[in-house]
N, C-alpha and C positions, 0 to 999 in steps of 0.2 A: 322305302317310300320316295326318296328323293329321284330314284330312277324312274319311277312312274311319272313324276311331275315334269321331269326333263323334257324339253321340247324336242320332238323327233326331228330328224333330218328332211330337208325339203325332198320331195318326190320328183320335182322337175328339175332338169339340168339344162343350162342355156350355155351354147357354145359359139363363139364369134371369131372370125378370122382376124378382125382388125382391133381386137382388144387384147392387149398384153395380159399375162397371167402373173402377177406379182412381179418379180425380176426377170421372168422368162420372156422372150419376145412372143409377139402374137402368132398363134399356131397358123399353119397353112390349112387350106381346104382339105386336102389329102390327109392330113392329120385328124381333123374333125370327123371327117367320113369314116376313116378307120376306126376312131374311137366309139362311134355310135352304130355305125352299119356294118363293121366287119372288114375283111381283107379284100377291098375293093381296089381296082386300078382307077385313079382319078385323072381325067384329062380337062384341066380348066381352060377357059378361054384365054386367060393370061396368066402369066406366072407371077407377076408382083401386083399387089394392091386387089387381089380378088376379094370380094365382098360376099360373104356368106354366113347364115346364122342357122343353127340346128338347136330346137327346143324339144326335148324328150323326156319321157317318164313312163314308168311302169303304173298302169290303171288296172287293177284286178287282173284278169286273164289275158289283158291285150297290151302291147307296147304301142305307145303313140310317139310320132316324131313329127314336128312341123319343120320344113325346109324351105328357107329362103335363099336364093342364090342368083349370081349372074350365069350366063350361058355356060354349060359344061358338059361333060359326059362321065359316067361311072361304068365300070365294067368288072363283073366277076368272071375271070379267066377259069379255063379248065385246071389249070396248074394250082389256083388258089381255091377252088370249089371244095376241096378235101378239108379245108379249115373252117367250114361253115356248118352250124348245126341243122340237120335235117329235120323234117316233120313240121317246120314252120311254113306258113304261107303269108303272102303279103297283099293288102288291098289298099290302094292308094286313090285319094282324090285330089285332082288338079285344082286347086282354087284360083290361081292365075298363070298364064302362059300355055306351053305345051310340052309334052313328054311323048317320045317314041320309044317304045319298049320292044326289044329284039331278044327272042329266046327260042332255041331249037329250030331255027330255019324259018320262024315266024315273027311277023312285026306288026304292030298296032301303034296307033297315035291317039292320045288322049288330050283334049283340049280344056280349057276352063270349064269347071262344072263336071267334068267327066271323071269316071272311075275306071281304073285299070287294076289287073291281077297279074301276078306272076309267081314262079316258084324261086325263092330267094337262096335255095340251096344248089341250084343248077346254074351253068354259066348264063349270064344274061348281060344285056347292056341297056342303059337308059341314056337317051340323048335329049339334051335340053338346048336348042338353039336359040333361045330368047330367056330372058330373066324370068324366073319360076318360083310359084310358091305352091307347095304341096304338103299333104297331110297323109301319112302313112301310118297304117295299122298292121302290126304283125301278131299273128296269132297262132295257136297250135292247130294243126288239121284235124285233130280230134273234135274242134268245135262244130265241125260240119258233119259229124258222124263217122263211124267206122266205115260204112260202106258207101259213102258220098263222094269221097275223093277220087275222081277219075282224071283221064288225060286232059279233058276240058278245062279243069280247074287248074293244071299244071302247065298250061300254054298261055301265052301272052293274050289277054282278053280286055276289051274296052266296051263299056256299056254306059247308059246315060245315067247322070245323076239328077235329072229333072223329072222323074215320075216314079211312083210306086215307092218301095222301101228303099231304093237308091237315092230318091230326093230326100228322104228322112234322115239317111246316112250322111249324105253330103252336106245338108244343112247342119247337123250336129258337130260333123268334124270341122266345118268352117267357123263355126261358133267357138269350138273348144280350141282351135288353133289360135285364136285372139285372146283367149283367157286362161292359158294353160297355167301360168304362175299363180292363178287365184283359186284353183279347184281342188287343193289338198283336202278341205273337210268333205268333199263328195266324191273323192278319187274312186272309191270302190263301186259307188253307185254309178259314176260315169262309166267306168269299165264295163260294168253289166249291161248298161244301155247299148254301148258300142258293139259289145260281143253278140247281143240279140240281134241288133240291126245287121250286123256282118252275116251272121247266120241266114237271116231271112233274104238279104240281097244274094247271097251265093246260092240259096235255095231257088230263087227265081232264075238265077243265071243257069243252074243245072238243067231246070226244066225247058228253058230257051234253047239250051245246047243239044239235048238229047231228045226232047219230044217223046210221045208214047206214054202207056199207062205207067211204067216204072218211074219215069222222070216226074210224073205228075203226083205220084205217091211220096217220092223224096221231097218235091217241093212242098206238099201238105205238111210232112213231117217236119220241116225246117221252120214253117210258119208255126205250128204247134209248139215247137221246142222254144222259139223266140218268144211266143206268148207266154209260156210257162216262165221262163228265165226273167221275165220282166216282173213276175209275181211270186217268186219264191219266198218272199217274206210274208205272203198270205197264208195263214194256217188253214184256210179254207180251200186251198188250191189242191184239187184232186183230179184222177182221172176222169171222173164224171162231170166235172166242171170243165175240163178241156174238151171232152167230147160234144158237150152243149154248146160251147164258144165256137166250135169249127163245125157244127152242124154234122156230125157224123156219130154213129153208134159206138158204144163202148168196145164191141167186139172189133169193129173196122180199126179204131184207135190201137187196141192191142196188137192187131196184125202189122200196123204200121211200125210200132216199136220192136216187134218182133224181128224185122229185118236188121234192127241193130242189136239183135241178141239181148234184148232185155224187155221189161214191161213198162208200162207209163208209171206205174207207182214206185218201181225200183229206180227208174231214172230220175223221178222228182227226188228221191230220198237221197240218191247219190250226188245230184247237183247241189242240194242243201248242204250235204255234208262237206262237199268241197268249198263252198262258200264260207262254212264254218271254220275249215282248216285254214283257209287263207287269212280269215280275220283273227284266228288265234295267234298267228305268227306276226301280226301287224302291230307294231309298238304303239300306233295311234289308238289301239283298241285295248291297251293293257289295263285300262281302268275298268273294263267290264269284266264281269264274272263269266265264267264259261256257260252258266244257265242264261245270262243276258244274251250272250251271242247266240246260243242256240235258239232262243225265242226270235231274236232278230230276224232268223232265216225260217221262220215257220215250224221250228221243232220244240215240242214242249215235253217236260219231264226229264229231269237232270239224268237220272239213272239210266232211262231208256235211250237218251241221246249219247250217253257214255258208252254204252254197250254197242250201239250201232256203230259209233266212231271207231271203237277197239276192233270189232269185227272187220271193218272196211281197212283200216290203216295198221292195225297191229299194235297200237299204243293207246292209251287213254288220252281224251283231250287235254287234261292237265299235265301229263308226260310230254305230249307233242309241244304245247306252248312252252314249258320250261326249256327244253331243247332248242326249239326255234328262236327264243328271244335271248338265248345266253350269249353274252358277247364273245366275239371271235378275236383271236390273235393275242 
């Protein structure tokens, strides 16, 4: 029981260049970037006294990082790209300052309030000529759907954070950046909200980049999925409800999801199961029963939930939780 009452470790980590760590000297900006962002080559504006802070943490399905720093540049070279995990994408909101992103022979500039994206697994360069504050979201490309990630999402892209879902995402990221250390109690809900808005923003981007009926269908699918992700805890969330909310027939909704090789009902079920899976391995939810967690994500009936979970992941919810919460080392 004492293990259940133990206070879980903080989800957010703060790293500063000018702050010594115990008996160790203050880390360099290159060391902080490597710790948080991977094997990047860092070119600070000055060698000594460089001032920078990275506040980062995992929030559900997304990794968030608030970066404040003096002018500098970071580069993922071709020789270092092999050490980066592929399958992740990055979406960043520039809160203050300016960022030039270069990748694959294409470049774009994002200024305060703007959003930009790039593929963090391929060689790229970010150049900051002025002091900068930005908030980055790293997420699995599957968040956008199996058939939605084309070259337009893997090239540098910049768009407004002043309208549509981009404005909602930019506002949420700005608020989060100023309160990251206070958000542990709502971390999973925050991550779900960010993931939903990222999906919606990228859906709009896909439609703008491609045009045509296929792009319009993908954009609609992203809106439907974002709407559903924000309501997975509602047991009344059904394909019929989604169809009504987006003014389409249930048949048309089924055709949209068919392009993702699934159905609306199966997609909702799998999303709920994944949320339950994440929460079952979270020490902060150790006081909740398996049935409580299932109900929190709109799934009722302990035996029915256990069967669905085992069919999808090959283990029962209790077996998964026991393994996931088992101390390592």
